[in-house]
KEKE-3310 file (N, C-alpha, C; in steps of 0.2 Angstrom, whole numbers, plus 5000, padded with zeros to 4 digits):
npx = (4747:4762:4765:4759:4769:4780:4779:4775:4790:4798:4793:4796:4811:4813:4809:4818:4829:4824:4826:4840:4845:4844:4850:4863:4881:4890:4882:4877:4889:4898:4910:4924:4927:4937:4946:4961:4973:4985:4992:4989:4987:4976:4964:4950:4935:4923:4918:4923:4922:4927:4941:4945:4950:4946:4953:4960:4964:4960:4973:4975:4968:4966:4965:4959:4956:4955:4952:4946:4937:4932:4942:4941:4954:4954:4966:4969:4978:4986:4986:4988:5000:5017:5028:5041:5051:5052:5046:5030:5021:5018:5011:5010:5004:5004:4995:4984:4969:4975:4988:4999:4990:4986:4976:4973:4974:4972:4979:4976:4975:4985:4998:5009:5008:5017:5021:5027:5038:5044:5058:5065:5062:5052:5037:5032:5032:5015:5005:4993:4976:4975:4971:4975:4985:4990:4999:5011:5004:5004:5016:5016:5017:5017:5011:5017:5016:5021)
npy = (4904:4903:4905:4920:4927:4923:4931:4947:4947:4948:4959:4968:4966:4972:4985:4990:4988:4997:5010:5010:5012:5027:5032:5042:5039:5040:5039:5026:5018:5020:5029:5022:5023:5023:5018:5018:5015:5024:5021:5006:5000:4995:4993:4996:4995:4997:5005:5019:5016:5002:5003:5017:5023:5028:5041:5042:5055:5062:5063:5064:5067:5057:5056:5047:5056:5072:5087:5083:5070:5054:5040:5038:5039:5040:5044:5039:5043:5041:5054:5072:5079:5080:5093:5089:5087:5075:5061:5055:5045:5033:5026:5013:5011:4999:4987:4994:5003:5017:5017:5022:5033:5045:5057:5071:5081:5082:5088:5086:5086:5093:5089:5088:5081:5071:5064:5049:5041:5026:5028:5034:5046:5059:5069:5087:5097:5094:5105:5113:5110:5102:5100:5096:5084:5076:5075:5071:5060:5050:5043:5041:5029:5027:5037:5049:5056:5070)
npz = (5022:5023:5010:5009:5019:5012:5000:5007:5014:5000:4998:5005:5004:4992:4993:5003:4994:4985:4993:4996:4982:4980:4993:4996:4992:5003:5015:5013:5012:5025:5034:5043:5059:5070:5087:5095:5109:5114:5127:5133:5120:5114:5103:5092:5082:5086:5095:5107:5120:5121:5121:5128:5143:5159:5163:5152:5139:5123:5111:5099:5082:5066:5049:5034:5023:5018:5024:5035:5033:5028:5034:5051:5063:5080:5093:5108:5123:5139:5147:5144:5133:5138:5137:5132:5124:5118:5108:5115:5114:5099:5087:5077:5061:5052:5043:5043:5037:5038:5034:5025:5018:5025:5026:5031:5049:5065:5081:5099:5118:5121:5113:5099:5083:5074:5057:5053:5042:5032:5029:5039:5041:5046:5046:5052:5069:5069:5076:5077:5069:5053:5038:5028:5023:5012:5004:5010:5018:5011:5012:5025:5039:5053:5067:5077:5094:5104)
capx = (4752:4768:4765:4759:4778:4786:4776:4778:4797:4799:4791:4801:4817:4810:4808:4824:4832:4825:4830:4848:4847:4842:4856:4870:4885:4894:4878:4877:4897:4899:4917:4925:4929:4939:4950:4968:4975:4993:4995:4987:4989:4969:4960:4943:4931:4916:4917:4928:4920:4932:4947:4947:4950:4940:4957:4962:4961:4961:4980:4975:4964:4970:4956:4961:4953:4958:4946:4943:4934:4935:4940:4944:4957:4956:4971:4970:4984:4984:4988:4990:5006:5020:5031:5049:5053:5051:5040:5028:5017:5018:5004:5012:4999:5005:4990:4977:4966:4978:4995:4999:4985:4983:4973:4971:4977:4971:4981:4973:4979:4994:5000:5009:5007:5021:5019:5034:5039:5047:5065:5066:5060:5045:5035:5027:5027:5007:5002:4985:4973:4978:4966:4976:4993:4989:5004:5015:5002:5003:5021:5015:5017:5018:5008:5018:5014:5026)
capy = (4908:4902:4910:4927:4928:4926:4938:4950:4948:4950:4967:4971:4967:4977:4993:4992:4990:5006:5014:5011:5013:5032:5035:5044:5034:5041:5034:5018:5016:5025:5028:5020:5027:5017:5020:5018:5017:5024:5017:5000:4996:4991:4994:4996:5000:4995:5012:5020:5010:4996:5004:5022:5020:5034:5044:5045:5061:5061:5064:5067:5062:5056:5053:5045:5059:5079:5090:5077:5067:5047:5034:5043:5036:5043:5040:5042:5047:5042:5062:5076:5076:5084:5098:5086:5087:5068:5058:5051:5039:5031:5022:5010:5008:4993:4987:4997:5008:5023:5016:5025:5036:5051:5065:5075:5078:5087:5086:5088:5086:5097:5086:5089:5076:5068:5058:5046:5035:5019:5028:5036:5054:5062:5077:5090:5094:5099:5109:5115:5105:5102:5100:5094:5083:5071:5075:5068:5058:5045:5039:5038:5022:5029:5043:5049:5062:5072)
capz = (5026:5021:5003:5013:5023:5007:4999:5012:5013:4994:4997:5010:5001:4985:4996:5005:4988:4981:4996:4995:4977:4981:4996:4994:4993:5010:5019:5010:5015:5030:5035:5049:5066:5076:5093:5097:5115:5116:5133:5132:5113:5112:5095:5090:5077:5088:5101:5112:5126:5121:5121:5133:5152:5160:5163:5146:5133:5116:5110:5090:5077:5058:5044:5028:5018:5020:5027:5040:5029:5029:5040:5057:5070:5087:5097:5116:5128:5146:5149:5140:5132:5142:5132:5134:5116:5116:5105:5121:5112:5092:5085:5072:5057:5049:5037:5043:5032:5037:5034:5019:5019:5029:5022:5039:5056:5072:5088:5105:5123:5120:5110:5091:5080:5068:5053:5050:5037:5033:5028:5045:5042:5048:5045:5059:5071:5067:5082:5076:5064:5047:5033:5019:5023:5008:5000:5014:5022:5008:5016:5034:5041:5060:5068:5083:5098:5107)
cpx = (4759:4769:4763:4765:4780:4783:4778:4787:4800:4797:4795:4808:4817:4810:4813:4828:4831:4825:4837:4850:4847:4849:4862:4875:4889:4887:4877:4884:4899:4907:4918:4928:4929:4943:4956:4970:4981:4996:4994:4989:4982:4967:4954:4940:4925:4915:4921:4927:4925:4939:4950:4946:4946:4947:4960:4959:4963:4968:4980:4969:4967:4964:4962:4959:4954:4951:4944:4936:4936:4935:4945:4947:4958:4962:4972:4976:4982:4983:4988:4998:5012:5026:5038:5053:5056:5045:5038:5024:5019:5013:5008:5006:4999:4999:4983:4974:4971:4984:4996:4996:4980:4983:4973:4972:4972:4972:4977:4978:4987:4997:5002:5010:5011:5020:5027:5034:5044:5055:5067:5065:5053:5043:5031:5033:5020:5004:4994:4983:4976:4974:4968:4986:4994:4997:5010:5011:5002:5012:5020:5014:5016:5014:5013:5016:5019:5022)
cpy = (4909:4908:4918:4931:4928:4931:4945:4953:4949:4958:4969:4972:4971:4983:4995:4991:4995:5011:5014:5013:5022:5036:5037:5040:5034:5038:5028:5015:5020:5024:5025:5024:5024:5021:5016:5020:5016:5019:5009:4998:4993:4995:4991:4999:5000:4999:5012:5018:5005:4997:5011:5020:5028:5040:5047:5051:5058:5065:5068:5064:5062:5053:5053:5052:5064:5081:5088:5074:5060:5043:5039:5036:5040:5041:5042:5040:5045:5048:5067:5075:5083:5088:5097:5087:5079:5065:5053:5046:5038:5025:5020:5007:5001:4994:4989:5001:5017:5022:5019:5031:5043:5055:5070:5073:5083:5084:5090:5086:5088:5094:5088:5081:5076:5063:5056:5040:5030:5021:5031:5043:5055:5069:5081:5095:5098:5099:5111:5111:5107:5098:5095:5091:5077:5069:5068:5060:5049:5040:5036:5031:5023:5037:5042:5057:5064:5078)
cpz = (5025:5015:5005:5014:5018:5004:5001:5013:5008:4995:5000:5007:4995:4988:5000:5000:4986:4987:4997:4987:4976:4987:4994:4997:5001:5016:5020:5014:5021:5032:5042:5054:5071:5080:5094:5104:5116:5123:5134:5125:5112:5108:5096:5086:5080:5095:5104:5118:5127:5120:5125:5140:5154:5162:5157:5140:5127:5114:5103:5088:5069:5056:5037:5022:5021:5020:5032:5038:5031:5035:5044:5060:5077:5092:5104:5119:5136:5150:5144:5140:5133:5135:5133:5128:5116:5112:5113:5118:5103:5092:5076:5068:5052:5044:5039:5036:5030:5036:5026:5014:5024:5026:5027:5045:5061:5077:5093:5112:5124:5117:5101:5090:5074:5065:5050:5046:5037:5033:5034:5047:5044:5046:5049:5064:5069:5075:5082:5070:5056:5043:5027:5022:5018:5004:5003:5018:5018:5009:5022:5036:5049:5063:5078:5086:5102:5111)
residu = (MET:LYS:ARG:SER:LEU:VAL:ARG:SER:PHE:ALA:ALA:LEU:MET:ALA:VAL:ALA:GLY:ALA:LEU:LEU:ALA:VAL:LEU:PRO:ALA:GLY:VAL:ALA:ASN:ALA:ALA:ALA:ASN:CYS:ASP:PHE:ASN:ALA:GLY:THR:GLY:ALA:TYR:SER:CYS:SER:GLY:GLN:GLN:ASN:VAL:LYS:LEU:PRO:SER:ASP:VAL:VAL:GLY:ALA:ARG:VAL:TYR:THR:GLY:THR:TYR:TYR:GLU:GLY:ASP:ARG:LEU:THR:ILE:TRP:ALA:PRO:LYS:ASP:CYS:PRO:LYS:ASP:GLY:TRP:VAL:ASN:HIS:GLN:VAL:ARG:LEU:ASN:ASN:THR:GLN:TRP:ALA:ARG:ASN:ILE:GLY:SER:VAL:GLN:PRO:PHE:GLY:GLN:CYS:ALA:VAL:TRP:LEU:ALA:PHE:ASP:ASN:GLY:GLY:ARG:GLU:GLY:PRO:TYR:GLU:LYS:ASP:ASN:SER:ASN:VAL:ALA:ASP:ILE:GLY:ARG:TYR:THR:VAL:GLU:VAL:GLN:LEU:SER)
# end
């Protein structure tokens, strides 16, 4: 019985290894899909239910890759951004995979997205989807919503 169980386990591992060898790299290394709540500061990569409040709206999404690929960060806001000329929400990227690594942005919730740098400068506003901001995304340390 024990020997049969060991053989079955070995066979199962061989099949699993063979399947992983033929899967595309994107399947084996799925991109991170994380959420940040700009109102509460909650952050999670294990589902929006751990971050989003019932009345929250999506303020923006940023991606590490161009054309909305790679790791994705959804930024939740308490409500749509008012058009008052002020930065209403900001997300410091610190030591995340998005720091100095933004490839594309999508604004939502009437928000404009600004990409801010360590030197105090920023680029934007992005009021429409932008599939390639990699040139300036390599300097971005903060995402601002206005």
